[in-house]
N, C-alpha and C positions, 0 to 999 in steps of 0.2 A: 465433421469433427470443431472442438471450439478450439477456437485461437484467445489472449487470455494473457495479457502485461501481466506483470506480478515486480512493481516498484520497489525498494528496498528503500527507507531512511531516518537516519539517527538510532536512537534506542537499540543501540549495540548489542545491551544484553535478553535483547529480544528476536536476535537474527537466527542463531539457531530453532527457533522454534515455526520461523517463517521459512528457516529452510527447512522445513519437513513438511508445509502446508506445500511449499512449490513439488519434494517429492511426489508426494501426495496427490495432484491434481494431471501432473504427467504419467502419474502409472493406471491414470486416469482417463488417460486417452488427450487428456491436454494438450494443445501444442502453446508449449508457456513463452513468452519471449521476458526477456530479464532486463529490469536498469533500476540505477542507482544513480541517487541524487549524490553529487560530488565530492561530500563526509564521509559516504556511509562507501563509494568507491573504491576512496585514497586512503583510508585512515585506520593503522595497525591498534588496537585498542587490548584491554583484557581479556579479552572473548576473542581474539584472534587478528592472525595477518589481515591486512587487506586483502596481498596478493594470493592467500589461500581460497579464502574466503569467496575469491571471484572466481578460482578454477573450478574451485568443486562446484558453486553455481551454472558455472555454463556447464562442465560436465553435466550435469542431471539434465537442463534444458536442452540442453545439442545448439544452444542459439547462444549469439555474442551478446555479451553486457550495452542493453543501451547505455551510456558513459556521458554525453554530450547532447547540446540545445541544440547541432545539428543532426544530431544521429534521432533527435525527440521528433523533430518537426513532420519527416513525411506519414508520421503512425494516422494522422489524420487524412490526410490527403490520399494517401494507398490505402484506407481504410484496412488497418489490418488487423487490429482488437473488435472482439468481439464484448470483449468486458479486463477493463484496466481495475488492478486489485492493487493499491498501496497500505504497503506493512509488511512493518511497520509504518504508520505514519508518524513523526515526528510533531509535537506543537508546532516548531515554530512551519515545517508541511501545509497543518492545517489552516495554519492564521493565510499563506499564501494563496491556500485555494480559494477561502474563504475569502480574499481580500480581492482578487483576481491580479495576481504576485504570479508572472512566469518564468524567470528566473533562473530555471535549474532545469536539469533532466529529466525531473519525475513529475513538478509542475506543466512546464511546455506537452511531454507526454496528456499532460489530465488536459491540457487543452485544448489540443488540437485532437484529443480523442473524440471532445464534447460534441465538435462539430457537428459530430455522425451522428450525432441522439444517441450514443451509447451510456449504458451504466457504468459508474466508476462502485468500484466499493473500496472501503478506507477501514483497516485494521489501526484501532487509537493506539497509540504507546506514550506515555505523554507524563513527568509526575509533575505535570500543570494542569490538566483536562479538568478537574474539577472549581479551579481557580482561572488565570488569566483564557487558557484556550478556553472556559467552558462557553464564551460566546461565539468562537468558528464550531464548535462541533453545534451549537444550535441555529448558525445561520444556513453550513449546510446542512441542515435534517429540514432546510425549506427550502434549499436549491433544488432543481429536478433534478434528476440521471445519479443524486451523490445517493452512496446508501454505507451503512454502518456493518462490522459483523460485531457481533451480540458485544457488550464489554462488562468488565466490573473494577469495583478500587482492587488494587491488586496491598497492600500494604495498608489495611483504612487507622491501626496504632500509628505507625514510625510514619507514612506518607497521604496522609490525609483528600491530599489532595490528585494521586497517580491511578492514571487508568491504564487496564493493561487487556485490546481485547481476550478472545476466549480462541488463539490461533485454532485448535478444535474444530472450530464451526463454520472456518474458510467455507470451506466446499458446498454447505450447506447453503453458506449469505450467497455467495456468487451462485448456487443456483435461482434465487427466489430476486437478487439483478437482475441477473437477464429477465425475469417477467416483469420489470419495475416494480419488484417490491419490497417492502423493505421488511428481512427477518425481524421478528418479537418475542418473546421483549428486549428491546436493544440495551437496558442495564439489568445484570443480572444478580 
């Protein structure tokens, strides 16, 4: 049985789609360890109360959420994960990963996981993906062990720089990432 880390950052409007994928992975027999950025863990938004979202995720996974840097650090030394999924991955988190900044539970989980040369699968969801975050997506595409869930513009007319991953392809993209392959096409 595989163990995946499943990290959520920013992009609160996509949490429901992401949580549906967590449910799917668990139903496929994957042991899912949830991880959340500080903001994802603590902020109430119009998309839900943080406490309710946390309780739901922990109930689905039957695992406690990793929500501190201290709790994320052992991921690598203990070789806890076969794959780390970061979805939704905000533009802020993309930048930190591309620049090697590890100051959140999610980015430190990535750093710790990478010490074992194991794959990270990113599900982009950001309003600036085709503007200021584009360079970070490009950088990560060139880094070893980073893979992407296929993505597309979510509203080209009203939000021309916004991109969101196709959450329904998470499981399939994960299978590719475990083989150290990028599912194609990346952009739909």
